[in-house]
MARNU-13950 format. One record per residue (C-alpha): residue number from 1; z, x, y. Coordinates in pm, whole numbers, plus 50000, padded with zeros to 5 digits. Example, Ala and Ser with C-alpha at 12.3 -4.5 7.8 and 13.67 -1.06 7.14 Angstrom:
REM residues 2
{num->1&Z->50780&X->51230&Y->49550} .
{num->2&Z->50714&X->51367&Y->49894} .
***
This chain:
REM residues 387
{num->1&Z->39303&X->08783&Y->51255} .
{num->2&Z->39350&X->09004&Y->51560} .
{num->3&Z->39049&X->08897&Y->51789} .
{num->4&Z->39160&X->09152&Y->52061} .
{num->5&Z->38951&X->09467&Y->52097} .
{num->6&Z->39168&X->09807&Y->52020} .
{num->7&Z->39124&X->10068&Y->52322} .
{num->8&Z->38876&X->10289&Y->52156} .
{num->9&Z->38681&X->10013&Y->52114} .
{num->10&Z->38705&X->09903&Y->52468} .
{num->11&Z->38604&X->10272&Y->52591} .
{num->12&Z->38355&X->10253&Y->52342} .
{num->13&Z->38191&X->09928&Y->52491} .
{num->14&Z->38218&X->10039&Y->52846} .
{num->15&Z->38045&X->10399&Y->52794} .
{num->16&Z->37754&X->10214&Y->52623} .
{num->17&Z->37710&X->09939&Y->52879} .
{num->18&Z->37719&X->10247&Y->53155} .
{num->19&Z->37465&X->10409&Y->53017} .
{num->20&Z->37292&X->10090&Y->52941} .
{num->21&Z->37288&X->10051&Y->53350} .
{num->22&Z->37185&X->10405&Y->53417} .
{num->23&Z->36864&X->10346&Y->53194} .
{num->24&Z->36796&X->10018&Y->53370} .
{num->25&Z->36836&X->10191&Y->53690} .
{num->26&Z->36612&X->10513&Y->53581} .
{num->27&Z->36357&X->10261&Y->53463} .
{num->28&Z->36357&X->10047&Y->53762} .
{num->29&Z->36392&X->10301&Y->54014} .
{num->30&Z->36061&X->10208&Y->54220} .
{num->31&Z->36212&X->09842&Y->54298} .
{num->32&Z->36560&X->09975&Y->54397} .
{num->33&Z->36467&X->10057&Y->54775} .
{num->34&Z->36240&X->09722&Y->54807} .
{num->35&Z->36604&X->09546&Y->54659} .
{num->36&Z->36817&X->09736&Y->54872} .
{num->37&Z->36619&X->09602&Y->55163} .
{num->38&Z->36595&X->09274&Y->55051} .
{num->39&Z->37003&X->09284&Y->55021} .
{num->40&Z->37033&X->09395&Y->55383} .
{num->41&Z->36802&X->09167&Y->55540} .
{num->42&Z->36977&X->08884&Y->55372} .
{num->43&Z->37312&X->08991&Y->55460} .
{num->44&Z->37214&X->09027&Y->55815} .
{num->45&Z->37002&X->08674&Y->55833} .
{num->46&Z->37303&X->08528&Y->55651} .
{num->47&Z->37537&X->08607&Y->55978} .
{num->48&Z->37264&X->08402&Y->56172} .
{num->49&Z->37288&X->08114&Y->55913} .
{num->50&Z->37657&X->08090&Y->55870} .
{num->51&Z->37751&X->07980&Y->56226} .
{num->52&Z->37427&X->07777&Y->56243} .
{num->53&Z->37504&X->07562&Y->55945} .
{num->54&Z->37896&X->07525&Y->56086} .
{num->55&Z->37769&X->07434&Y->56427} .
{num->56&Z->37497&X->07208&Y->56360} .
{num->57&Z->37619&X->07022&Y->56003} .
{num->58&Z->37327&X->07132&Y->55839} .
{num->59&Z->37327&X->07201&Y->55489} .
{num->60&Z->37320&X->07567&Y->55370} .
{num->61&Z->36944&X->07514&Y->55216} .
{num->62&Z->36810&X->07392&Y->55591} .
{num->63&Z->36957&X->07659&Y->55751} .
{num->64&Z->36825&X->07937&Y->55538} .
{num->65&Z->36464&X->07734&Y->55573} .
{num->66&Z->36476&X->07721&Y->55954} .
{num->67&Z->36583&X->08078&Y->56006} .
{num->68&Z->36378&X->08244&Y->55732} .
{num->69&Z->36042&X->08067&Y->55811} .
{num->70&Z->36058&X->08101&Y->56181} .
{num->71&Z->36144&X->08490&Y->56084} .
{num->72&Z->35817&X->08506&Y->55877} .
{num->73&Z->35623&X->08309&Y->56179} .
{num->74&Z->35733&X->08579&Y->56418} .
{num->75&Z->35592&X->08819&Y->56168} .
{num->76&Z->35278&X->08660&Y->56122} .
{num->77&Z->35222&X->08586&Y->56467} .
{num->78&Z->35342&X->08960&Y->56637} .
{num->79&Z->35002&X->09102&Y->56495} .
{num->80&Z->34793&X->08823&Y->56651} .
{num->81&Z->34945&X->08890&Y->56944} .
{num->82&Z->34944&X->09303&Y->56962} .
{num->83&Z->34592&X->09285&Y->56807} .
{num->84&Z->34382&X->09204&Y->57134} .
{num->85&Z->34612&X->09420&Y->57347} .
{num->86&Z->34560&X->09737&Y->57083} .
{num->87&Z->34204&X->09647&Y->57088} .
{num->88&Z->34215&X->09659&Y->57472} .
{num->89&Z->34393&X->10007&Y->57492} .
{num->90&Z->34178&X->10126&Y->57203} .
{num->91&Z->33863&X->10070&Y->57427} .
{num->92&Z->34016&X->10276&Y->57721} .
{num->93&Z->34147&X->10546&Y->57459} .
{num->94&Z->33734&X->10549&Y->57305} .
{num->95&Z->33634&X->10617&Y->57656} .
{num->96&Z->33887&X->10900&Y->57742} .
{num->97&Z->33823&X->11068&Y->57391} .
{num->98&Z->33453&X->11085&Y->57515} .
{num->99&Z->33534&X->11297&Y->57817} .
{num->100&Z->33757&X->11493&Y->57598} .
{num->101&Z->33480&X->11524&Y->57349} .
{num->102&Z->33228&X->11645&Y->57604} .
{num->103&Z->33489&X->11910&Y->57717} .
{num->104&Z->33564&X->12037&Y->57386} .
{num->105&Z->33201&X->12066&Y->57314} .
{num->106&Z->33128&X->12268&Y->57607} .
{num->107&Z->33448&X->12479&Y->57587} .
{num->108&Z->33287&X->12550&Y->57222} .
{num->109&Z->32954&X->12674&Y->57322} .
{num->110&Z->33049&X->12856&Y->57564} .
{num->111&Z->33066&X->13229&Y->57457} .
{num->112&Z->33428&X->13389&Y->57565} .
{num->113&Z->33504&X->13761&Y->57527} .
{num->114&Z->33783&X->13884&Y->57331} .
{num->115&Z->33862&X->14270&Y->57365} .
{num->116&Z->33519&X->14331&Y->57514} .
{num->117&Z->33323&X->14150&Y->57214} .
{num->118&Z->33137&X->13784&Y->57276} .
{num->119&Z->33224&X->13553&Y->57047} .
{num->120&Z->33096&X->13171&Y->57040} .
{num->121&Z->33466&X->12924&Y->56957} .
{num->122&Z->33169&X->12701&Y->56769} .
{num->123&Z->33087&X->12954&Y->56523} .
{num->124&Z->33445&X->13044&Y->56419} .
{num->125&Z->33553&X->12642&Y->56382} .
{num->126&Z->33230&X->12620&Y->56196} .
{num->127&Z->33369&X->12896&Y->55938} .
{num->128&Z->33682&X->12764&Y->55906} .
{num->129&Z->33520&X->12436&Y->55805} .
{num->130&Z->33318&X->12609&Y->55547} .
{num->131&Z->33638&X->12768&Y->55411} .
{num->132&Z->33809&X->12446&Y->55342} .
{num->133&Z->33631&X->12369&Y->55033} .
{num->134&Z->33518&X->12033&Y->55077} .
{num->135&Z->33525&X->11949&Y->55437} .
{num->136&Z->33647&X->11599&Y->55561} .
{num->137&Z->33459&X->11367&Y->55331} .
{num->138&Z->33717&X->11196&Y->55085} .
{num->139&Z->33600&X->11180&Y->54723} .
{num->140&Z->33599&X->10848&Y->54501} .
{num->141&Z->33928&X->10967&Y->54389} .
{num->142&Z->34119&X->10977&Y->54647} .
{num->143&Z->33982&X->10627&Y->54773} .
{num->144&Z->34099&X->10473&Y->54478} .
{num->145&Z->34468&X->10659&Y->54525} .
{num->146&Z->34447&X->10500&Y->54872} .
{num->147&Z->34363&X->10166&Y->54702} .
{num->148&Z->34640&X->10225&Y->54429} .
{num->149&Z->34913&X->10322&Y->54740} .
{num->150&Z->34798&X->10020&Y->54968} .
{num->151&Z->34863&X->09781&Y->54656} .
{num->152&Z->35184&X->09888&Y->54548} .
{num->153&Z->35292&X->09891&Y->54913} .
{num->154&Z->35175&X->09531&Y->54910} .
{num->155&Z->35369&X->09430&Y->54595} .
{num->156&Z->35684&X->09598&Y->54759} .
{num->157&Z->35619&X->09389&Y->55081} .
{num->158&Z->35632&X->09060&Y->54851} .
{num->159&Z->35935&X->09207&Y->54640} .
{num->160&Z->36128&X->09219&Y->54984} .
{num->161&Z->36015&X->08860&Y->55104} .
{num->162&Z->36084&X->08648&Y->54830} .
{num->163&Z->36396&X->08814&Y->54724} .
{num->164&Z->36504&X->08789&Y->55042} .
{num->165&Z->36454&X->08422&Y->55038} .
{num->166&Z->36625&X->08361&Y->54668} .
{num->167&Z->36924&X->08603&Y->54809} .
{num->168&Z->37006&X->08376&Y->55111} .
{num->169&Z->36969&X->08040&Y->54906} .
{num->170&Z->37236&X->08163&Y->54648} .
{num->171&Z->37438&X->08436&Y->54850} .
{num->172&Z->37788&X->08206&Y->54824} .
{num->173&Z->37675&X->08161&Y->54434} .
{num->174&Z->37626&X->08515&Y->54387} .
{num->175&Z->37989&X->08622&Y->54513} .
{num->176&Z->38143&X->08312&Y->54334} .
{num->177&Z->37981&X->08505&Y->53997} .
{num->178&Z->38087&X->08848&Y->54119} .
{num->179&Z->38454&X->08721&Y->54181} .
{num->180&Z->38470&X->08549&Y->53875} .
{num->181&Z->38352&X->08870&Y->53647} .
{num->182&Z->38713&X->08966&Y->53679} .
{num->183&Z->39004&X->08826&Y->53501} .
{num->184&Z->39177&X->08549&Y->53677} .
{num->185&Z->39538&X->08783&Y->53779} .
{num->186&Z->39251&X->09042&Y->53935} .
{num->187&Z->39047&X->08760&Y->54156} .
{num->188&Z->39285&X->08788&Y->54467} .
{num->189&Z->39212&X->09136&Y->54463} .
{num->190&Z->38881&X->09107&Y->54442} .
{num->191&Z->38830&X->08837&Y->54719} .
{num->192&Z->39014&X->09082&Y->54922} .
{num->193&Z->38807&X->09361&Y->54804} .
{num->194&Z->38504&X->09200&Y->54918} .
{num->195&Z->38630&X->09081&Y->55246} .
{num->196&Z->38726&X->09430&Y->55359} .
{num->197&Z->38370&X->09536&Y->55265} .
{num->198&Z->38208&X->09236&Y->55471} .
{num->199&Z->38413&X->09378&Y->55776} .
{num->200&Z->38275&X->09733&Y->55748} .
{num->201&Z->37932&X->09583&Y->55720} .
{num->202&Z->37963&X->09380&Y->55996} .
{num->203&Z->38132&X->09646&Y->56189} .
{num->204&Z->37816&X->09841&Y->56096} .
{num->205&Z->37586&X->09589&Y->56226} .
{num->206&Z->37757&X->09595&Y->56557} .
{num->207&Z->37738&X->09925&Y->56590} .
{num->208&Z->37368&X->09921&Y->56580} .
{num->209&Z->37306&X->09631&Y->56834} .
{num->210&Z->37540&X->09825&Y->57066} .
{num->211&Z->37296&X->10167&Y->57016} .
{num->212&Z->37000&X->09951&Y->56996} .
{num->213&Z->37100&X->09795&Y->57368} .
{num->214&Z->37214&X->10105&Y->57504} .
{num->215&Z->36874&X->10277&Y->57426} .
{num->216&Z->36713&X->10001&Y->57541} .
{num->217&Z->36855&X->09929&Y->57870} .
{num->218&Z->36848&X->10373&Y->57938} .
{num->219&Z->36452&X->10346&Y->57903} .
{num->220&Z->36380&X->10062&Y->58076} .
{num->221&Z->36597&X->10209&Y->58371} .
{num->222&Z->36425&X->10602&Y->58334} .
{num->223&Z->36098&X->10398&Y->58298} .
{num->224&Z->36133&X->10183&Y->58626} .
{num->225&Z->36266&X->10475&Y->58801} .
{num->226&Z->35970&X->10726&Y->58740} .
{num->227&Z->35693&X->10458&Y->58757} .
{num->228&Z->35587&X->10428&Y->58393} .
{num->229&Z->35350&X->10111&Y->58348} .
{num->230&Z->35502&X->09846&Y->58126} .
{num->231&Z->35881&X->10010&Y->58138} .
{num->232&Z->36077&X->09709&Y->58047} .
{num->233&Z->35864&X->09647&Y->57727} .
{num->234&Z->35876&X->09995&Y->57618} .
{num->235&Z->36242&X->09983&Y->57713} .
{num->236&Z->36300&X->09691&Y->57493} .
{num->237&Z->36053&X->09837&Y->57206} .
{num->238&Z->36239&X->10160&Y->57223} .
{num->239&Z->36586&X->09984&Y->57181} .
{num->240&Z->36444&X->09783&Y->56886} .
{num->241&Z->36293&X->10115&Y->56689} .
{num->242&Z->36634&X->10317&Y->56766} .
{num->243&Z->36818&X->10146&Y->56478} .
{num->244&Z->36558&X->10365&Y->56231} .
{num->245&Z->36676&X->10711&Y->56224} .
{num->246&Z->36414&X->10967&Y->56345} .
{num->247&Z->36124&X->10781&Y->56266} .
{num->248&Z->36151&X->10488&Y->56513} .
{num->249&Z->36217&X->10709&Y->56846} .
{num->250&Z->35935&X->10918&Y->56774} .
{num->251&Z->35695&X->10614&Y->56739} .
{num->252&Z->35860&X->10471&Y->57084} .
{num->253&Z->35794&X->10813&Y->57229} .
{num->254&Z->35441&X->10868&Y->57127} .
{num->255&Z->35375&X->10484&Y->57264} .
{num->256&Z->35509&X->10590&Y->57573} .
{num->257&Z->35335&X->10934&Y->57611} .
{num->258&Z->35000&X->10757&Y->57538} .
{num->259&Z->35101&X->10490&Y->57798} .
{num->260&Z->35162&X->10773&Y->58065} .
{num->261&Z->34845&X->10972&Y->57964} .
{num->262&Z->34595&X->10702&Y->58029} .
{num->263&Z->34759&X->10501&Y->58298} .
{num->264&Z->34950&X->10741&Y->58476} .
{num->265&Z->35270&X->10671&Y->58745} .
{num->266&Z->35258&X->10386&Y->58967} .
{num->267&Z->35361&X->10601&Y->59248} .
{num->268&Z->35420&X->10959&Y->59171} .
{num->269&Z->35130&X->11148&Y->59279} .
{num->270&Z->35079&X->11365&Y->58953} .
{num->271&Z->34786&X->11404&Y->58757} .
{num->272&Z->34826&X->11205&Y->58418} .
{num->273&Z->34828&X->11485&Y->58186} .
{num->274&Z->35194&X->11604&Y->58379} .
{num->275&Z->35303&X->11284&Y->58394} .
{num->276&Z->35261&X->11244&Y->58016} .
{num->277&Z->35452&X->11569&Y->57949} .
{num->278&Z->35697&X->11459&Y->58162} .
{num->279&Z->35781&X->11149&Y->57930} .
{num->280&Z->35757&X->11344&Y->57619} .
{num->281&Z->36064&X->11576&Y->57749} .
{num->282&Z->36268&X->11259&Y->57876} .
{num->283&Z->36204&X->11133&Y->57508} .
{num->284&Z->36293&X->11456&Y->57351} .
{num->285&Z->36585&X->11512&Y->57525} .
{num->286&Z->36729&X->11167&Y->57528} .
{num->287&Z->36671&X->11195&Y->57154} .
{num->288&Z->36829&X->11464&Y->57056} .
{num->289&Z->37141&X->11336&Y->57289} .
{num->290&Z->37148&X->10995&Y->57076} .
{num->291&Z->37116&X->11220&Y->56764} .
{num->292&Z->37363&X->11448&Y->56824} .
{num->293&Z->37618&X->11284&Y->57060} .
{num->294&Z->37556&X->10893&Y->57081} .
{num->295&Z->37499&X->10774&Y->56770} .
{num->296&Z->37811&X->10948&Y->56619} .
{num->297&Z->38027&X->10812&Y->56916} .
{num->298&Z->37899&X->10475&Y->56873} .
{num->299&Z->37910&X->10453&Y->56485} .
{num->300&Z->38255&X->10620&Y->56442} .
{num->301&Z->38379&X->10403&Y->56732} .
{num->302&Z->38305&X->10061&Y->56544} .
{num->303&Z->38343&X->10181&Y->56174} .
{num->304&Z->38670&X->10395&Y->56263} .
{num->305&Z->38497&X->10725&Y->56107} .
{num->306&Z->38508&X->11039&Y->56207} .
{num->307&Z->38222&X->11136&Y->56466} .
{num->308&Z->38141&X->11457&Y->56289} .
{num->309&Z->38146&X->11301&Y->55946} .
{num->310&Z->37918&X->11039&Y->56074} .
{num->311&Z->37677&X->11308&Y->56226} .
{num->312&Z->37683&X->11507&Y->55914} .
{num->313&Z->37631&X->11204&Y->55679} .
{num->314&Z->37285&X->11047&Y->55865} .
{num->315&Z->37149&X->11409&Y->55866} .
{num->316&Z->37225&X->11459&Y->55495} .
{num->317&Z->37094&X->11128&Y->55403} .
{num->318&Z->36790&X->11185&Y->55583} .
{num->319&Z->36696&X->11519&Y->55454} .
{num->320&Z->36774&X->11388&Y->55058} .
{num->321&Z->36675&X->11027&Y->55122} .
{num->322&Z->36483&X->10928&Y->55404} .
{num->323&Z->36480&X->10642&Y->55617} .
{num->324&Z->36646&X->10414&Y->55412} .
{num->325&Z->36927&X->10634&Y->55287} .
{num->326&Z->37022&X->10685&Y->55626} .
{num->327&Z->37004&X->10314&Y->55734} .
{num->328&Z->37266&X->10249&Y->55457} .
{num->329&Z->37461&X->10550&Y->55432} .
{num->330&Z->37739&X->10465&Y->55670} .
{num->331&Z->37877&X->10118&Y->55547} .
{num->332&Z->37790&X->10233&Y->55201} .
{num->333&Z->38017&X->10538&Y->55225} .
{num->334&Z->38258&X->10353&Y->55388} .
{num->335&Z->38255&X->10094&Y->55135} .
{num->336&Z->38309&X->10348&Y->54852} .
{num->337&Z->38638&X->10450&Y->55082} .
{num->338&Z->38784&X->10111&Y->55039} .
{num->339&Z->38703&X->10068&Y->54661} .
{num->340&Z->38838&X->10429&Y->54611} .
{num->341&Z->39192&X->10364&Y->54800} .
{num->342&Z->39194&X->10030&Y->54619} .
{num->343&Z->39142&X->10236&Y->54274} .
{num->344&Z->39390&X->10485&Y->54372} .
{num->345&Z->39653&X->10239&Y->54490} .
{num->346&Z->39665&X->10042&Y->54153} .
{num->347&Z->39666&X->10352&Y->53927} .
{num->348&Z->39974&X->10490&Y->54145} .
{num->349&Z->40140&X->10137&Y->54132} .
{num->350&Z->40136&X->10090&Y->54503} .
{num->351&Z->40035&X->09811&Y->54721} .
{num->352&Z->39679&X->09844&Y->54798} .
{num->353&Z->39664&X->09611&Y->55128} .
{num->354&Z->39949&X->09755&Y->55315} .
{num->355&Z->39860&X->09793&Y->55682} .
{num->356&Z->39882&X->10156&Y->55682} .
{num->357&Z->39598&X->10224&Y->55409} .
{num->358&Z->39339&X->09983&Y->55603} .
{num->359&Z->39007&X->10135&Y->55673} .
{num->360&Z->38937&X->09892&Y->55931} .
{num->361&Z->39162&X->09605&Y->56042} .
{num->362&Z->39075&X->09269&Y->55915} .
{num->363&Z->38812&X->09061&Y->56143} .
{num->364&Z->38984&X->08727&Y->56222} .
{num->365&Z->38834&X->08392&Y->56027} .
{num->366&Z->38682&X->08175&Y->56301} .
{num->367&Z->38837&X->07811&Y->56253} .
{num->368&Z->38515&X->07636&Y->56332} .
{num->369&Z->38320&X->07852&Y->56014} .
{num->370&Z->38367&X->07640&Y->55642} .
{num->371&Z->38552&X->07849&Y->55395} .
{num->372&Z->38366&X->08070&Y->55165} .
{num->373&Z->38470&X->08253&Y->54842} .
{num->374&Z->38534&X->08591&Y->55118} .
{num->375&Z->38726&X->08370&Y->55361} .
{num->376&Z->38973&X->08219&Y->55096} .
{num->377&Z->39361&X->08322&Y->55184} .
{num->378&Z->39470&X->08475&Y->54862} .
{num->379&Z->39819&X->08617&Y->54823} .
{num->380&Z->39841&X->08854&Y->54525} .
{num->381&Z->40120&X->08763&Y->54279} .
{num->382&Z->40375&X->08983&Y->54179} .
{num->383&Z->40210&X->08975&Y->53842} .
{num->384&Z->39857&X->09086&Y->53977} .
{num->385&Z->40052&X->09368&Y->54205} .
{num->386&Z->40256&X->09466&Y->53865} .
{num->387&Z->39962&X->09521&Y->53618} .
***
């Protein structure tokens, strides 16, 4: 009896498998983003865990536990450190808001002349709120929606934290399983593909770190030059948040503007309000330079991609997929390019590993690091190339 599947049977199996995979992704769509975040965190932490285990002779499990739980402790300790500072700043802001409220109330109660007619601003504001339908008091249904959203966010956070740990613990096992899915003759090619994709993601992380360093140092220098209180800390926060497109720099800018508004400059003789406007203008200009020129050039240099393409891809990802899409779109696009180049070469019976077709030169392997599934030197056999 012939046990080999015919070509129509194979095509049918592939179509059915792809259809089931599409249904699976559609059904579990809300979990895709948390899993992507967990995968990105696990990959980034693995870049620390791997050399740590190699240089300290620790087992991978011990290295994972050390790095992971130090990170968890930092995440837990950070709010405890920042809350007292936030409370102190909130008290200062509350005192300032009392003065602002008194000024606004005085303005609303005093009539003004508009085209020769006396108008009381307070009456206009009251009419606007009457027309809003429902006022500012939230109904019970809105409160339930808030609770539901909070619960879902908590579940997603738990999924990210737990999944990241398990991915780190079985990182090499997952790679081995992925390689072993292919036939024996094609496993060398799969290892080479995974290695090139690994180089892409490493280049992306190096570029992101370089961008964070540039932004942090730039804003530290600017803050110190104009007398912004806490310039070093705000510059560090700006550098850290610059990895998050759009939202990160905006958050850092709001923080800097609030500090400038309530603290003022340490030596510039100008009112706090105008100093805050100067800070807002500086952040706005620098963020445009970063988005339009700096990020495309830095990431394009590290990832060997066209700067214009980098800019367009990030903007499109922000519009279509939001922050997460903008974070990972560049390495995903480059990874798809590597796979596409390999498939094209195999279909045309060309050598997919020729130096001319490499997108990013392979990263040299450090001898001190233990050999892993991605770093095994595999020479593709003539039979594999000729398949």
